[in-house]
Backbone as XML, in Angstrom:
<?xml version="1.0"?>
<chain id="A" units="angstrom">
  <residue number="1" name="ASN">
    <atom name="N" x="149.952" y="121.404" z="146.556"/>
    <atom name="CA" x="150.606" y="121.406" z="147.852"/>
    <atom name="C" x="150.195" y="122.598" z="148.702"/>
  </residue>
  <residue number="2" name="TRP">
    <atom name="N" x="149.064" y="123.192" z="148.381"/>
    <atom name="CA" x="148.596" y="124.348" z="149.137"/>
    <atom name="C" x="147.705" y="123.874" z="150.261"/>
  </residue>
  <residue number="3" name="TYR">
    <atom name="N" x="147.988" y="124.327" z="151.463"/>
    <atom name="CA" x="147.240" y="123.903" z="152.638"/>
    <atom name="C" x="146.724" y="125.134" z="153.383"/>
  </residue>
  <residue number="4" name="GLY">
    <atom name="N" x="145.724" y="125.794" z="152.796"/>
    <atom name="CA" x="145.148" y="126.954" z="153.464"/>
    <atom name="C" x="146.144" y="128.065" z="153.709"/>
  </residue>
  <residue number="5" name="GLY">
    <atom name="N" x="147.085" y="128.244" z="152.799"/>
    <atom name="CA" x="148.092" y="129.283" z="152.947"/>
    <atom name="C" x="149.327" y="128.844" z="153.686"/>
  </residue>
  <residue number="6" name="ILE">
    <atom name="N" x="149.343" y="127.614" z="154.143"/>
    <atom name="CA" x="150.490" y="127.102" z="154.891"/>
    <atom name="C" x="151.161" y="126.016" z="154.059"/>
  </residue>
  <residue number="7" name="SER">
    <atom name="N" x="152.449" y="126.122" z="153.909"/>
    <atom name="CA" x="153.200" y="125.112" z="153.176"/>
    <atom name="C" x="154.292" y="124.584" z="154.087"/>
  </residue>
  <residue number="8" name="PHE">
    <atom name="N" x="154.590" y="123.322" z="153.933"/>
    <atom name="CA" x="155.622" y="122.722" z="154.763"/>
    <atom name="C" x="157.019" y="123.091" z="154.285"/>
  </residue>
  <residue number="9" name="GLU">
    <atom name="N" x="157.149" y="123.507" z="153.045"/>
    <atom name="CA" x="158.448" y="123.865" z="152.499"/>
    <atom name="C" x="158.786" y="125.313" z="152.865"/>
  </residue>
  <residue number="10" name="PRO">
    <atom name="N" x="159.898" y="125.537" z="153.553"/>
    <atom name="CA" x="160.266" y="126.916" z="153.924"/>
    <atom name="C" x="160.835" y="127.677" z="152.728"/>
  </residue>
  <residue number="11" name="TYR">
    <atom name="N" x="160.734" y="129.005" z="152.801"/>
    <atom name="CA" x="161.353" y="129.849" z="151.783"/>
    <atom name="C" x="162.866" y="129.825" z="151.952"/>
  </residue>
  <residue number="12" name="ASP">
    <atom name="N" x="163.570" y="129.977" z="150.849"/>
    <atom name="CA" x="165.024" y="130.051" z="150.862"/>
    <atom name="C" x="165.440" y="131.370" z="151.509"/>
  </residue>
  <residue number="13" name="ILE">
    <atom name="N" x="166.588" y="131.378" z="152.138"/>
    <atom name="CA" x="167.079" y="132.574" z="152.824"/>
    <atom name="C" x="167.284" y="133.746" z="151.845"/>
  </residue>
  <residue number="14" name="GLN">
    <atom name="N" x="167.507" y="133.455" z="150.574"/>
    <atom name="CA" x="167.690" y="134.505" z="149.568"/>
    <atom name="C" x="166.386" y="135.212" z="149.231"/>
  </residue>
  <residue number="15" name="PHE">
    <atom name="N" x="165.254" y="134.612" z="149.568"/>
    <atom name="CA" x="163.951" y="135.222" z="149.306"/>
    <atom name="C" x="163.660" y="136.197" z="150.447"/>
  </residue>
  <residue number="16" name="ASN">
    <atom name="N" x="164.314" y="137.359" z="150.362"/>
    <atom name="CA" x="164.234" y="138.341" z="151.432"/>
    <atom name="C" x="163.616" y="139.650" z="150.910"/>
  </residue>
  <residue number="17" name="ASN">
    <atom name="N" x="163.494" y="140.632" z="151.781"/>
    <atom name="CA" x="162.866" y="141.896" z="151.404"/>
    <atom name="C" x="163.606" y="142.606" z="150.282"/>
  </residue>
  <residue number="18" name="ARG">
    <atom name="N" x="164.911" y="142.502" z="150.268"/>
    <atom name="CA" x="165.698" y="143.140" z="149.201"/>
    <atom name="C" x="165.343" y="142.557" z="147.830"/>
  </residue>
  <residue number="19" name="LEU">
    <atom name="N" x="165.279" y="141.236" z="147.750"/>
    <atom name="CA" x="164.925" y="140.573" z="146.495"/>
    <atom name="C" x="163.487" y="140.909" z="146.094"/>
  </residue>
  <residue number="20" name="LYS">
    <atom name="N" x="162.578" y="140.891" z="147.054"/>
    <atom name="CA" x="161.176" y="141.216" z="146.758"/>
    <atom name="C" x="161.044" y="142.629" z="146.212"/>
  </residue>
  <residue number="21" name="GLU">
    <atom name="N" x="161.750" y="143.574" z="146.807"/>
    <atom name="CA" x="161.710" y="144.962" z="146.321"/>
    <atom name="C" x="162.302" y="145.060" z="144.918"/>
  </residue>
  <residue number="22" name="GLN">
    <atom name="N" x="163.333" y="144.286" z="144.649"/>
    <atom name="CA" x="163.943" y="144.272" z="143.313"/>
    <atom name="C" x="162.917" y="143.816" z="142.273"/>
  </residue>
  <residue number="23" name="ILE">
    <atom name="N" x="162.143" y="142.796" z="142.600"/>
    <atom name="CA" x="161.135" y="142.278" z="141.672"/>
    <atom name="C" x="160.012" y="143.297" z="141.499"/>
  </residue>
  <residue number="24" name="ARG">
    <atom name="N" x="159.557" y="143.900" z="142.597"/>
    <atom name="CA" x="158.504" y="144.921" z="142.493"/>
    <atom name="C" x="158.968" y="146.080" z="141.616"/>
  </residue>
  <residue number="25" name="LYS">
    <atom name="N" x="160.203" y="146.512" z="141.817"/>
    <atom name="CA" x="160.735" y="147.617" z="141.016"/>
    <atom name="C" x="160.807" y="147.224" z="139.542"/>
  </residue>
  <residue number="26" name="ARG">
    <atom name="N" x="161.304" y="146.030" z="139.258"/>
    <atom name="CA" x="161.366" y="145.542" z="137.876"/>
    <atom name="C" x="159.981" y="145.574" z="137.224"/>
  </residue>
  <residue number="27" name="ASP">
    <atom name="N" x="158.972" y="145.205" z="138.012"/>
    <atom name="CA" x="157.602" y="145.147" z="137.510"/>
    <atom name="C" x="156.861" y="146.479" z="137.678"/>
  </residue>
  <residue number="28" name="GLN">
    <atom name="N" x="157.613" y="147.531" z="137.983"/>
    <atom name="CA" x="157.087" y="148.895" z="138.121"/>
    <atom name="C" x="155.977" y="148.988" z="139.169"/>
  </residue>
  <residue number="29" name="ASN">
    <atom name="N" x="156.105" y="148.180" z="140.217"/>
    <atom name="CA" x="155.158" y="148.172" z="141.331"/>
    <atom name="C" x="153.717" y="147.938" z="140.878"/>
  </residue>
  <residue number="30" name="ARG">
    <atom name="N" x="153.576" y="147.170" z="139.792"/>
    <atom name="CA" x="152.250" y="146.829" z="139.273"/>
    <atom name="C" x="152.063" y="145.318" z="139.280"/>
  </residue>
  <residue number="31" name="CYS">
    <atom name="N" x="150.870" y="144.910" z="139.656"/>
    <atom name="CA" x="150.508" y="143.499" z="139.557"/>
    <atom name="C" x="150.627" y="143.111" z="138.093"/>
  </residue>
  <residue number="32" name="GLN">
    <atom name="N" x="151.310" y="142.032" z="137.815"/>
    <atom name="CA" x="151.548" y="141.619" z="136.435"/>
    <atom name="C" x="150.373" y="140.846" z="135.840"/>
  </residue>
  <residue number="33" name="GLU">
    <atom name="N" x="149.280" y="140.759" z="136.586"/>
    <atom name="CA" x="148.063" y="140.143" z="136.064"/>
    <atom name="C" x="146.988" y="141.208" z="135.816"/>
  </residue>
  <residue number="34" name="CYS">
    <atom name="N" x="146.654" y="141.997" z="136.822"/>
    <atom name="CA" x="145.591" y="143.011" z="136.669"/>
    <atom name="C" x="146.162" y="144.409" z="136.445"/>
  </residue>
  <residue number="35" name="PHE">
    <atom name="N" x="147.469" y="144.569" z="136.615"/>
    <atom name="CA" x="148.227" y="145.796" z="136.369"/>
    <atom name="C" x="147.870" y="146.955" z="137.300"/>
  </residue>
  <residue number="36" name="ARG">
    <atom name="N" x="147.249" y="146.644" z="138.427"/>
    <atom name="CA" x="146.989" y="147.693" z="139.411"/>
    <atom name="C" x="148.290" y="148.010" z="140.142"/>
  </residue>
  <residue number="37" name="HIS">
    <atom name="N" x="148.488" y="149.287" z="140.447"/>
    <atom name="CA" x="149.689" y="149.747" z="141.149"/>
    <atom name="C" x="149.524" y="149.491" z="142.645"/>
  </residue>
  <residue number="38" name="GLN">
    <atom name="N" x="150.624" y="149.180" z="143.310"/>
    <atom name="CA" x="150.532" y="148.868" z="144.736"/>
    <atom name="C" x="150.066" y="150.061" z="145.560"/>
  </residue>
  <residue number="39" name="GLU">
    <atom name="N" x="150.309" y="151.298" z="145.106"/>
    <atom name="CA" x="149.787" y="152.465" z="145.828"/>
    <atom name="C" x="148.263" y="152.485" z="145.779"/>
  </residue>
  <residue number="40" name="GLU">
    <atom name="N" x="147.706" y="152.130" z="144.648"/>
    <atom name="CA" x="146.249" y="152.047" z="144.499"/>
    <atom name="C" x="145.678" y="150.967" z="145.430"/>
  </residue>
  <residue number="41" name="LEU">
    <atom name="N" x="146.419" y="149.883" z="145.567"/>
    <atom name="CA" x="145.990" y="148.762" z="146.394"/>
    <atom name="C" x="146.222" y="149.005" z="147.882"/>
  </residue>
  <residue number="42" name="ARG">
    <atom name="N" x="147.077" y="149.985" z="148.181"/>
    <atom name="CA" x="147.423" y="150.359" z="149.560"/>
    <atom name="C" x="148.116" y="149.236" z="150.330"/>
  </residue>
  <residue number="43" name="ARG">
    <atom name="N" x="148.845" y="148.423" z="149.591"/>
    <atom name="CA" x="149.675" y="147.389" z="150.212"/>
    <atom name="C" x="150.702" y="146.922" z="149.194"/>
  </residue>
  <residue number="44" name="LYS">
    <atom name="N" x="151.808" y="146.424" z="149.703"/>
    <atom name="CA" x="152.848" y="145.928" z="148.810"/>
    <atom name="C" x="152.364" y="144.698" z="148.065"/>
  </residue>
  <residue number="45" name="LEU">
    <atom name="N" x="152.862" y="144.555" z="146.860"/>
    <atom name="CA" x="152.537" y="143.387" z="146.056"/>
    <atom name="C" x="153.251" y="142.156" z="146.598"/>
  </residue>
  <residue number="46" name="GLY">
    <atom name="N" x="152.627" y="141.026" z="146.451"/>
    <atom name="CA" x="153.267" y="139.767" z="146.796"/>
    <atom name="C" x="154.168" y="139.326" z="145.655"/>
  </residue>
  <residue number="47" name="ILE">
    <atom name="N" x="155.117" y="138.490" z="145.963"/>
    <atom name="CA" x="156.015" y="137.948" z="144.941"/>
    <atom name="C" x="155.722" y="136.454" z="144.811"/>
  </residue>
  <residue number="48" name="HIS">
    <atom name="N" x="155.375" y="136.075" z="143.597"/>
    <atom name="CA" x="154.967" y="134.702" z="143.304"/>
    <atom name="C" x="156.106" y="133.936" z="142.642"/>
  </residue>
  <residue number="49" name="HIS">
    <atom name="N" x="156.342" y="132.717" z="143.115"/>
    <atom name="CA" x="157.284" y="131.793" z="142.475"/>
    <atom name="C" x="156.532" y="131.080" z="141.359"/>
  </residue>
  <residue number="50" name="ILE">
    <atom name="N" x="156.870" y="131.358" z="140.143"/>
    <atom name="CA" x="156.141" y="130.836" z="138.985"/>
    <atom name="C" x="156.112" y="129.318" z="138.975"/>
  </residue>
  <residue number="51" name="ASP">
    <atom name="N" x="157.221" y="128.681" z="139.325"/>
    <atom name="CA" x="157.266" y="127.215" z="139.314"/>
    <atom name="C" x="156.870" y="126.601" z="140.663"/>
  </residue>
  <residue number="52" name="TYR">
    <atom name="N" x="156.427" y="127.451" z="141.597"/>
    <atom name="CA" x="155.972" y="127.025" z="142.930"/>
    <atom name="C" x="157.085" y="126.434" z="143.779"/>
  </residue>
  <residue number="53" name="ASN">
    <atom name="N" x="158.322" y="126.572" z="143.338"/>
    <atom name="CA" x="159.469" y="126.089" z="144.095"/>
    <atom name="C" x="160.011" y="127.262" z="144.907"/>
  </residue>
  <residue number="54" name="LYS">
    <atom name="N" x="159.804" y="127.235" z="146.210"/>
    <atom name="CA" x="160.214" y="128.337" z="147.082"/>
    <atom name="C" x="161.724" y="128.523" z="147.154"/>
  </residue>
  <residue number="55" name="LYS">
    <atom name="N" x="162.468" y="127.580" z="146.657"/>
    <atom name="CA" x="163.928" y="127.699" z="146.677"/>
    <atom name="C" x="164.484" y="128.227" z="145.358"/>
  </residue>
  <residue number="56" name="ASN">
    <atom name="N" x="163.647" y="128.336" z="144.343"/>
    <atom name="CA" x="164.080" y="128.841" z="143.038"/>
    <atom name="C" x="163.825" y="130.346" z="142.972"/>
  </residue>
  <residue number="57" name="ASN">
    <atom name="N" x="164.846" y="131.119" z="143.312"/>
    <atom name="CA" x="164.728" y="132.574" z="143.350"/>
    <atom name="C" x="165.341" y="133.239" z="142.122"/>
  </residue>
  <residue number="58" name="ASN">
    <atom name="N" x="165.411" y="132.506" z="141.027"/>
    <atom name="CA" x="165.847" y="133.082" z="139.763"/>
    <atom name="C" x="164.891" y="134.219" z="139.417"/>
  </residue>
  <residue number="59" name="LEU">
    <atom name="N" x="165.423" y="135.342" z="138.957"/>
    <atom name="CA" x="164.586" y="136.505" z="138.667"/>
    <atom name="C" x="163.485" y="136.198" z="137.663"/>
  </residue>
  <residue number="60" name="ASN">
    <atom name="N" x="163.737" y="135.290" z="136.738"/>
    <atom name="CA" x="162.718" y="134.915" z="135.751"/>
    <atom name="C" x="161.651" y="134.001" z="136.330"/>
  </residue>
  <residue number="61" name="ASN">
    <atom name="N" x="161.834" y="133.556" z="137.564"/>
    <atom name="CA" x="160.854" y="132.694" z="138.223"/>
    <atom name="C" x="159.994" y="133.473" z="139.216"/>
  </residue>
  <residue number="62" name="LEU">
    <atom name="N" x="160.226" y="134.764" z="139.331"/>
    <atom name="CA" x="159.506" y="135.589" z="140.303"/>
    <atom name="C" x="158.717" y="136.664" z="139.587"/>
  </residue>
  <residue number="63" name="ILE">
    <atom name="N" x="157.492" y="136.909" z="140.069"/>
    <atom name="CA" x="156.622" y="137.889" z="139.443"/>
    <atom name="C" x="155.782" y="138.567" z="140.524"/>
  </residue>
  <residue number="64" name="SER">
    <atom name="N" x="155.523" y="139.858" z="140.354"/>
    <atom name="CA" x="154.729" y="140.625" z="141.306"/>
    <atom name="C" x="153.244" y="140.432" z="141.034"/>
  </residue>
  <residue number="65" name="LEU">
    <atom name="N" x="152.514" y="140.087" z="142.095"/>
    <atom name="CA" x="151.069" y="139.915" z="141.980"/>
    <atom name="C" x="150.380" y="140.522" z="143.197"/>
  </residue>
  <residue number="66" name="CYS">
    <atom name="N" x="149.202" y="141.103" z="142.975"/>
    <atom name="CA" x="148.407" y="141.592" z="144.102"/>
    <atom name="C" x="147.834" y="140.380" z="144.836"/>
  </residue>
  <residue number="67" name="MET">
    <atom name="N" x="147.300" y="140.616" z="145.997"/>
    <atom name="CA" x="146.796" y="139.522" z="146.814"/>
    <atom name="C" x="145.679" y="138.748" z="146.103"/>
  </residue>
  <residue number="68" name="THR">
    <atom name="N" x="144.788" y="139.459" z="145.413"/>
    <atom name="CA" x="143.683" y="138.800" z="144.714"/>
    <atom name="C" x="144.188" y="137.902" z="143.598"/>
  </residue>
  <residue number="69" name="CYS">
    <atom name="N" x="145.062" y="138.439" z="142.759"/>
    <atom name="CA" x="145.600" y="137.648" z="141.643"/>
    <atom name="C" x="146.481" y="136.512" z="142.144"/>
  </residue>
  <residue number="70" name="HIS">
    <atom name="N" x="147.249" y="136.780" z="143.208"/>
    <atom name="CA" x="148.127" y="135.753" z="143.759"/>
    <atom name="C" x="147.316" y="134.580" z="144.296"/>
  </residue>
  <residue number="71" name="SER">
    <atom name="N" x="146.189" y="134.868" z="144.922"/>
    <atom name="CA" x="145.378" y="133.786" z="145.481"/>
    <atom name="C" x="144.805" y="132.887" z="144.392"/>
  </residue>
  <residue number="72" name="GLN">
    <atom name="N" x="144.602" y="133.409" z="143.198"/>
    <atom name="CA" x="144.074" y="132.609" z="142.091"/>
    <atom name="C" x="145.073" y="131.548" z="141.630"/>
  </residue>
  <residue number="73" name="THR">
    <atom name="N" x="146.355" y="131.780" z="141.874"/>
    <atom name="CA" x="147.384" y="130.851" z="141.404"/>
    <atom name="C" x="147.429" y="129.564" z="142.216"/>
  </residue>
  <residue number="74" name="ASN">
    <atom name="N" x="146.612" y="129.482" z="143.267"/>
    <atom name="CA" x="146.582" y="128.260" z="144.076"/>
    <atom name="C" x="145.731" y="127.164" z="143.448"/>
  </residue>
  <residue number="75" name="PHE">
    <atom name="N" x="145.041" y="127.491" z="142.377"/>
    <atom name="CA" x="144.198" y="126.531" z="141.671"/>
    <atom name="C" x="144.709" y="126.395" z="140.247"/>
  </residue>
  <residue number="76" name="ASN">
    <atom name="N" x="144.613" y="125.214" z="139.674"/>
    <atom name="CA" x="145.092" y="124.967" z="138.305"/>
    <atom name="C" x="146.553" y="125.394" z="138.153"/>
  </residue>
  <residue number="77" name="ARG">
    <atom name="N" x="147.362" y="124.963" z="139.061"/>
    <atom name="CA" x="148.763" y="125.407" z="139.120"/>
    <atom name="C" x="149.523" y="125.215" z="137.820"/>
  </residue>
  <residue number="78" name="GLU">
    <atom name="N" x="149.339" y="124.088" z="137.177"/>
    <atom name="CA" x="150.083" y="123.837" z="135.942"/>
    <atom name="C" x="149.732" y="124.876" z="134.878"/>
  </residue>
  <residue number="79" name="ASP">
    <atom name="N" x="148.472" y="125.245" z="134.781"/>
    <atom name="CA" x="148.050" y="126.272" z="133.822"/>
    <atom name="C" x="148.709" y="127.610" z="134.127"/>
  </residue>
  <residue number="80" name="TRP">
    <atom name="N" x="148.692" y="128.013" z="135.410"/>
    <atom name="CA" x="149.314" y="129.289" z="135.792"/>
    <atom name="C" x="150.819" y="129.253" z="135.556"/>
  </residue>
  <residue number="81" name="GLN">
    <atom name="N" x="151.433" y="128.132" z="135.859"/>
    <atom name="CA" x="152.877" y="128.014" z="135.674"/>
    <atom name="C" x="153.231" y="128.220" z="134.205"/>
  </residue>
  <residue number="82" name="ASN">
    <atom name="N" x="152.534" y="127.568" z="133.313"/>
    <atom name="CA" x="152.786" y="127.735" z="131.876"/>
    <atom name="C" x="152.491" y="129.159" z="131.425"/>
  </residue>
  <residue number="83" name="TYR">
    <atom name="N" x="151.399" y="129.717" z="131.912"/>
    <atom name="CA" x="150.993" y="131.076" z="131.541"/>
    <atom name="C" x="152.069" y="132.095" z="131.917"/>
  </residue>
  <residue number="84" name="TYR">
    <atom name="N" x="152.501" y="132.076" z="133.181"/>
    <atom name="CA" x="153.494" y="133.061" z="133.620"/>
    <atom name="C" x="154.880" y="132.780" z="133.052"/>
  </residue>
  <residue number="85" name="LYS">
    <atom name="N" x="155.214" y="131.541" z="132.849"/>
    <atom name="CA" x="156.501" y="131.203" z="132.229"/>
    <atom name="C" x="156.555" y="131.803" z="130.828"/>
  </residue>
  <residue number="86" name="ASN">
    <atom name="N" x="155.476" y="131.650" z="130.060"/>
    <atom name="CA" x="155.424" y="132.230" z="128.712"/>
    <atom name="C" x="155.461" y="133.753" z="128.757"/>
  </residue>
  <residue number="87" name="ARG">
    <atom name="N" x="154.794" y="134.354" z="129.719"/>
    <atom name="CA" x="154.806" y="135.811" z="129.840"/>
    <atom name="C" x="156.207" y="136.325" z="130.149"/>
  </residue>
  <residue number="88" name="MET">
    <atom name="N" x="156.910" y="135.626" z="131.046"/>
    <atom name="CA" x="158.256" y="136.064" z="131.410"/>
    <atom name="C" x="159.217" y="135.871" z="130.249"/>
  </residue>
  <residue number="89" name="GLU">
    <atom name="N" x="159.060" y="134.805" z="129.493"/>
    <atom name="CA" x="159.935" y="134.580" z="128.337"/>
    <atom name="C" x="159.709" y="135.685" z="127.314"/>
  </residue>
  <residue number="90" name="GLY">
    <atom name="N" x="158.466" y="136.072" z="127.066"/>
    <atom name="CA" x="158.169" y="137.165" z="126.144"/>
    <atom name="C" x="158.686" y="138.488" z="126.653"/>
  </residue>
  <residue number="91" name="LYS">
    <atom name="N" x="158.607" y="138.694" z="127.936"/>
    <atom name="CA" x="159.060" y="139.948" z="128.561"/>
    <atom name="C" x="160.571" y="140.101" z="128.445"/>
  </residue>
  <residue number="92" name="ASN">
    <atom name="N" x="161.273" y="139.002" z="128.514"/>
    <atom name="CA" x="162.732" y="139.042" z="128.494"/>
    <atom name="C" x="163.329" y="138.751" z="127.129"/>
  </residue>
  <residue number="93" name="GLY">
    <atom name="N" x="162.491" y="138.665" z="126.116"/>
    <atom name="CA" x="162.978" y="138.544" z="124.751"/>
    <atom name="C" x="163.523" y="137.186" z="124.371"/>
  </residue>
  <residue number="94" name="TYR">
    <atom name="N" x="163.094" y="136.122" z="125.009"/>
    <atom name="CA" x="163.577" y="134.783" z="124.640"/>
    <atom name="C" x="162.941" y="134.325" z="123.355"/>
  </residue>
</chain>
């Protein structure tokens, strides 16, 4: 459902700057794929919805990614979804 960076589904009102900062802080301001710090990147990390559902703002469904790593998630979505879901489950001790 990716259309050149434009999606018809709007983000939920809860997906705001406060929530994004909470996720970045949880992830220690590091991309959870390449582990580069946002200061090194000179820009804030993006927050990725693991299940691609913009309305699912559960903390376990959100992960910090740099722009390069985030752009990779637009291809082979099912693979990325499983990959990050497993990473988050391991991170949270499930």
